[in-house]
N, C-alpha and C positions, 0 to 999 in steps of 0.2 A: 401398701403396696409391698410385695415381699423382695427379700433381699434379691432372688433371682430375676425379678422384674426390674427391681432399681439398677442392678450391675446392665441388665440387657437395654434399658434404656441409655446407662452411661456410655454403654460401647457403642448405641447408634449416632450418640452425640459427637462423641470423638471422632467417629468416621464422618460424621458431616463436616467436621470442622478442617479435617484432612481434606477431603471434597472440596469445601470452600476454599482451601488455598489453590487448588488447581483451578477452579473455575472462575476465583477472582481474578486470577494471572490472565484469562482468556477476556474476561472483561476489560480488563487495563489494557492488553494488546489490541482489542476491538472497540478501542476509543470510548468505551462505557457506552456502550450503543444498546440501548433497552432488546433484548431479543438475541442478540448475538449469542449469549451464554447456551442459552436452550439449543441455539441450532447447533451449535459446534458440539454440544453433548449428544446429540441425537447421531451426529456423523460418528464422533468416537465409539459409541456404543453400539451402533447399528452398522450404520453403510461401509466404515472402514475396514475393521480388522475382524476375522471371524471369533478370534478367540475371545473378542470384547462382548461378543452375543451372548457367549456360554459364560462368562464371570457376571454380565448383566441379568442373565435368567436367574442366577444362582440367590443375586440381590434381591429380584422382584418376588422371587419364591419364597424367599426368607421372610420377606415381610408380608406376604400373604397368609403365609401359614402362622405368624404370630399375632394374627387374631384370635388364634386359638390355642396356640402353642407359644408365649411370649419369648421363651427363651430363642427361639427361631431368629429373632431380630438380630442376636449375634451374626449368624449367617450373614445378614444384609450389610452389618456392620465391616465384617472381614472383606466381603465382596469390594465395598464401595473403600475400603482403607487402601486395596492394593491397584482398584482399576478407576477409570481404564488404563488397561496396560500400556504403555509407551508414553503416556501422557505424566512426565514427572512432576516430584510435588516442587521442587525447587526451579527447575527450568533451565534452559541450556541458551537457548538464542531468542530474542536479541540478549536477554538476560534475567535474571531470578526477580519475582515480584519486589517492586519499588514501593516502599510503603510512604505515601505520599498522603498529605492532608485528605487527597482526595479519595483516596483508596481507605483510610482509615474510616471515613464519612459513611462509606459503601458498607464495611466490614461491619461498623456498629449498626448500621440499620437491618442489614441482612442477619445479624445475630437477634436482634429483638425480633424482628418476624420469625426466625426459626423457634428460638427459647419458647417466644410466645406461645406457638402452636403447639409443641411439647408440654410444655405446661398445661394446656387446656385437654390436653391428650392424659397426662396423667391424673389430673383433676377428675376427669371424667373416668378412671378406671381402665385406661386403654393406653398407659404409657407405652410399652414395648413397642404395639404395634403404631401408634403415630409416630412415634421417634425413629422407627425403621422407614416409613413412608416420607417423612419429612424429609430423610436424610436422603432418600432416593430421588426427591424434588430439589435437592439444592441448588440445580442451575436455575428453575423457576423461581426459586426464591431470591437469587441474585438478581433475576432479571427484574423481579417485582420491587427490589431494593433500588434497582438504576432508574428504574422508571419513579419511583418516590423521590430518588435526590435529583432527578433532573434539573427541577425547577427553583431548587435550592443552589445549584452549581450555575445556573445561569445569573441568579442574583448575585452572588458572590463574585462572578467574573464581570458583572457589570462596572464595578468603579474604575477595573482596569481598562476596560475598554473606553470608556469615559475618558481616563487620563490621556490614553493614545490618540483618542480623536481631537482633544484639546491641542495636542503637539503635533500632531499632522496640521491643523489650522494655524497654528501660531509659525511654526517655521518653513510650510509652504513648498514642500518639494512636489515635483513631476510626480505622480505616480504611476506607475506601470504595473497591471495587474497579469499576471502569467497563470492560465489555466490549462487543462487538455487532459486526456484519459492517462497520458504517457508523454514525456519528453518535455515536463513544465518546469523538473528541477534543473536538466540541462540548459534549455534556455534561458531561464533566469540565470544562470551563471554565465551565458556567453553573452546576454544583454550587460549587464554588470561590468564584464571585462573589456567589451568593446567601448562602452561609453568612458569608464574609468580612465581613460588617457585623457580626456579633456575635461570631465565633468567631476564632480563631488557624488560617490554614489555609494548607497547601502543597499544591498540584497538581503532579505531574510535570510537566516543561517539554517542549514541542513533542509529539512523538509516540516519547516515551521509553517504550515498551511493552512490551519484553521482559526477560529476566532481565538482562541487562548493564546495559540503559539505567533500569531502576527502581532496582538496587543502587546506580548511580553518584548518581540524583535524591536516595536518602536518604542515602548519606554525604557529599554535599556540601551538600545543603540543608536536610536534616530538623534542627531547632534546638529545645531546650529549649523547653517552654513552649508547643510546637505542638499544638493539641486534635483538629484532622483532616487526616488526609493521604489526598487524592484520588488514586488509582491507578491509572492509564488501562492494561488488560492486552489485547494482541496477542496471536494465536497462528497460527501456520504447518503448527499439528498438533495431533491429539489428545495429551494429557498436558500442554500446555505451560501451560497456567492453572493446573492442579492442580497441578504443581511450585511455582508461583509462592505460591499460596495457604497452601503447606506453611511460608513463613516471612514474607510479608508478613501473613498472618491476617487477613484484611478482616472486619469486622462486619456491614458491609454491602455486599451484591454488586447488581450493575445490570447488566441485559443491555438495549441501547438498539433493537438490529433485528437479524433476520437475511436475508441475501441471497447472491445468486450469486457470493460473492467468495471466490479462493483455491479455486476449486472443483476445479482440476488437481491440488492436493494433497488436499482432503479428500473427493472424488468425488460428495459429495453433500449437499445441505442440511440432511439429517437428521443427517449426521456433522457439519456445523457446528453445529447446535443442541446437540448431545450436548458437541463441544468447549468450548462457551460456557458451557454449564451448569455447567461446573468451577468458575465464579465464585461458585458457592453453597458451594462447600465449607466447612462449617463456621460457615456465616454464621449471624446472628440476624434479618436480616430481607433477603428478598429484591423486589428492583426490577425491574417487567419490563414492556415496551409488549407488551401484550396487543392493540395491532391485528392482529398476527401471529399467525392460528390456531394455530401452532405453540408460540409464548411462552403463549398461551391455557393451552393443553393442559400448558406445562412447569410453568406456575405452580401448577396444582392439584397435580401430582407435589412439587413444593417443599414445598407448604402439609402434604403428608401427611409427610413430613420432619420435619415439627416448627419449621418457621421461618415467621416471619411472613413475610405475602406483601401487597405494595402491587403494585397492576394499575392500570396508566398507560396512558392513549393519547389519540385524538382521535375516537372514536366515542360519540357520544350515545346516551344512554339504556340503556346496560350496566352500568350501578352501578359506575362506576370509582373507585378511591381518590383519583385526581388525573386531570382531564381538561382537555384544551386543546382548543380549536378555534378555528380561523379564520374571522371574520365581517366579508367587507370589508376594511378595512386593519387590523384590529384581533385580536389574540389574546385569547379569553376565557379564564378559567382559574379553573377550581373546583374544589375537595376535598370529597369526602364528599356530592357535589348541590349544595353551596351554593358560590354566585359569589364568588370572591375578589377578581378584578382583571379589568378591560379596558383593554390595553395597546396604545398604538398605535404605527404607525412599527419594530415591530421585526420583521425577516424570520427569525427562527429559527425553526427546524423546530418544529412544535407538540410530537409527539411527545418530542422532545429534552427540551423545556421543562418538560413532564409530568415525564418520569422525575426533572429536577433538583428541583424544588417537592417530589414524594414523598420525595427524601432530604434535602431541608433542613428538612421540617417533620418526619422522623424524628428528625434531630439536634437538634431542639427550638429552631429558631429561629421565632421569632413571625410568625403570617401577616403583620403589620404590615410587619415587616422585610424581607418577600418581596415583599409587593407594593410596596414603596419602590424594590426594586433592581431589580424587573423590566424597567423601560424603560431599564435601561443595561446589559443583557447584552452581555457581548463577543464581538465578530466575530472569529473564528478567522481568520488569513490564511489567503489562497488557498481558503477554504470559506464561499461566498458573501460575500464580503466586496465592497463597491461602491465606485468610482472615480470621477471624472470625466475623461476622457481628454484630451487636448491640443487636438484637434481638437472637443470638444464633445460627443462621444457618451458615453452611461454605458457602463460596462464590471459586468458581475458576474463577479468572480473565482472559479471554483469546480474551480479547475484540480486541487486536491488531493482532488478526490472523482472515485472510480472504481466506483462502484456504481450499477446500475441505478435503484434508489428514491432515492438521493439526486439522480441527475439530473433524474427528474422532479419533484423538490421545487426544483429551479434553476430549471427551465422555468416553474413555477409563479410562483417569484418574477420572472422575468422578464416573464412575460404579466403581471402587476400592474402592471410599470412602462411598461407602454407602451401453443472449442470450438464443438456445435450449438447449446449452449446460451448462450454468448457470442455466435454469431452473430445467435440469436434475441432476444436482450436489446437489442443494438445497433440491430438493425433497428425494432424496437420504439420505441426510444427517437427515432432518426431521424422514423418516423411521426408520434410524439408531437409532436415539435420542429415538426413542420409545421403544426401548429394553432396555433404563436405566433409563425413567425420566416418570414421572407421569401426570406434566403439561408443555405444550411447548408455550412460551410467545412470540409473534411474533411482532416484532417493527417494525413500519412502512408499508410501500408499496411496494419495490422494489422487494423482494422475497417472498412476502406474496404467493400469489397465487400457489408458487411452493412447500413452506414450508407446505402449507395447504393441497395439493396434497398428500403430501410426509407422511404426519401425516394420512390422511385418510386411504392410503394405507397400512399402518403399519398391521402386523399381531397382535400386541399387540395395544388394543385401548388406547389413550393419550389425555387428555384436551388442547385443542389449545385456548389461550387467546389472543386476539388483543388487541395491545395498539399504539398508535399515534407515541409516543417518549419514548427515554431511561428514561425519568423522571417517567413517567408512568409505565414504567416496573419496576422502583426500587421499585415505590410505592407500587406495587402489592406484589414484593418479601416481603416489610416490614409486608405487612397486613396478609399475608397468611402462611408464612414459620416462624421457629422457633427450637429451640435447636434440633440436629439428623438431620434435613433439609441439603440438599447441592444443591448448586443453581450454574450453568455453566452462565457468560456473556461471549457470544461468538460474536465475530466481530461487534463490534462497528463502525458503518461506520461514517465517517463524515455528517454533519447536509446535504451538499448539493445533500446528496442521500434521496431521499423520503422515 
């Protein structure tokens, strides 16, 4: 191999290392799901930013030409070192790459795969060409490493899950499992708050809603004497919640809502319903927000299996077990058709409050204690939390919400204060926003076209402002808003979304 060939190989390997830092961060943010890296690579290089298509074309052309002119691999290396444009090496939100034990394992396996292929290319006399192609395929190599390390990670996690299972059997708290496409974190907090006045309760912290997070919460925080354990359960695919229920063993299961979240993984909302319904595996009591007809239908199915079913929601005159409706600035809470309370100054989603009240009553909390604690329901950080900015305007922070129905709730709060499906939902959100806002600031590119289309189709004109990132959006707010103005920050996606 000539010196030029050696330098070309070295440049391609170095570029792959830089690309690896970017794409391993995506893998970490996407919960180490094999296939997620390649999916996002396609979006960054092809679907989102036209300039990246040009940079990507240079990278592909360099690799192709390197088969005949080895030094052309340097062009591929340079393109991959700087691209895709906009996806930074270090990361901004929610933070830089965290070199955990799991990530270090992933990096080692990926490096072995990548360098092994490059080594074969060098041995075959096609080092620059193979190195350039391997650098181009970095996302695929990382996805392959994710697939290879998945069984190892499951095996390493098993002792922690077994320990958590033993603790739960020993301490024997009443377990409440909460899931849903959205609203589960808020509802979990409401349940813990309503119950904690009379019972010792532990709720899983933040969004610790997968197997590793739940096992960690139990092992580190479940203490003898705990009466109630409220466990939030998330799902990225069918079977995940069912597996959690085999060792957490909830007595009460809750589904807060169904929406078009993670559709690219589940393919349809019907499959989402079935995946969330796994939370009722072996439960004595099922609590459902039957505002959604699909959950109403599920309620009948669950009842036929022998479980006690509590139907909750916000629709009047439907014989709900717990009903919460908003009248002006008040939440009106009723159980079995009897009004329990009228609570003012609480912006909590009514259906989530209804589910929490149903669980608290099922756990034996007296109505008087529930009524006493309703006015102080906690606000989950970055979910409809309100602050006053330095320039005097009111900010509603709903940045951790990423679902259409939850976004409409946020717009309702704001109003009181002053894929194909993905495109459709974002367009609808923008059109709905036009009913209550004067300016719509669109951050990034992911849903820009759909949001702009929705704004153009709105009955009421709205000014659309386009910015590249969250920092520029915040700068626009500081410059243009002041006392008396209200701003809603909605769906602050991690920075691996363009």
